[in-house]
C-alpha positions, 0 to 999 in steps of 0.5 A: 477762044478769046483773041483780045487781052487787056495788058497792064503795065507793071511800071505805070499801071497803064492798061490797053486792050490788044489783039493777040497774034494767033501764029506767033509769040509777042515777046515785046510790047511798048507801053502806050502810057510810059513807053516801057518795053515789056518782055515776058516774065520768066516761065511765060511765053509772051507778054500776054501770058505775063501782063494780060488778063487773057493768056495767048491763044496757044495757051488757051487751047492747051488748057482747053484740051488738057495738053502741054504747051511750052510756047506759042505756035 
C-alpha cells in the first residue's frame, strides 16, 4: 500500500506530493501554487482519488481485496 500521492492541480498544473490520511477522507486541498481549493470530482471520495497519481488507502485496499469501497474509512 502506498501512503503518498502526487496531486496535480487542474487549474494551474502545479504538482505536490502529499501524505494521505489513512483514517479519513480529505475533501479539500489548497493548491500550493495558485491557492485554488480542490474538491473531489463527482463519484470520487477524496481529492487523492480525483487529482492524485495514487488513490487513497481505503480504495487501494478495496482494489487489492476485490471488495467494494464506497468511501474512505
